Structures are given as C-alpha cells and as structure tokens.
C-alpha positions, -999 to +999 in steps of 0.1 A: +364-135-240+374-153-271+358-180-284+381-210-288+359-236-297+358-230-335+390-208-349+381-183-369+350-177-362+341-145-345+318-150-312+316-136-276+318-165-252+308-151-215+325-154-184+332-141-148+356-115-142+377-130-111+404-103-113+417-072-131+452-068-131+464-041-153+455-043-185+453-081-180+416-096-165+416-133-147+382-154-162+364-186-154+345-193-189+311-199-193+295-225-212+262-243-219+277-278-219+279-297-188+308-313-179+302-337-150+336-358-154+355-325-141+358-309-107+349-273-106+318-271-124+292-251-115+257-248-125+243-214-127+208-202-124+186-202-156+191-169-175+219-159-150+242-149-180+220-125-198+205-157-220+167-144-234+160-180-237+168-193-203+194-222-209+214-241-185+249-226-180+279-239-161+309-217-151+345-239-154+364-225-126+390-251-131+408-237-162+411-198-157+426-176-182+437-144-185+424-120-210+431-086-222+412-059-209+407-048-245+385-080-257+354-069-232+329-061-256+302-057-228+287-064-195+260-086-185+255-087-151+263-090-116+268-124-099+248-135-068+269-128-035+261-171-025+274-178-058+306-159-056+315-176-020+312-208-043+334-197-066+363-180-048+365-215-029+364-238-060+389-209-077+415-209-050 
C-alpha cells in the first residue's frame, strides 16, 4: 500500500488484504513500530512479512484503508489461519 509516512517517497508498505471489491482492496497496514496505546494492534511472528532480517512487525487493524488494486506490486505470502481468525475478530 502507499507509504504515507514521508510524502513524495516511493516505497512499498506491507499490508494484509482483508477484502477485494471490484478494483478496491480493503487492507490493514503492517508497521515495524509498536503502538501499545492503541487497540487492534497485533504482533506478528518474526519474518512473517518477508523481512529477511526477521524484524518484529505489527498489524494495525484499527485503521483499515481502501487501496486501488493497481497499487499492489507483489504478494509476499499467506497469513497463518490462527492469525487470520484473530484479525477477523478485531477488524469487525
């Protein structure tokens, strides 16, 4: 999804696709910064988002976004079924 932390910087941000509706995709963004004050932040297993260094990542289910399908560049992997159940519970 578009990287909004620094305007004008072309960079990919990992995300978890929650739904595809036509040409729009609803996603939850993945970040390396833990926000313990926010509800809906799920720690991900090290290396879960294709990071070769195995750094910690966090899924933010409290701010879902719609992204045009054309913005996606590549697929990193498939989410673990246990994590998917947790995400569905928090995102609803």
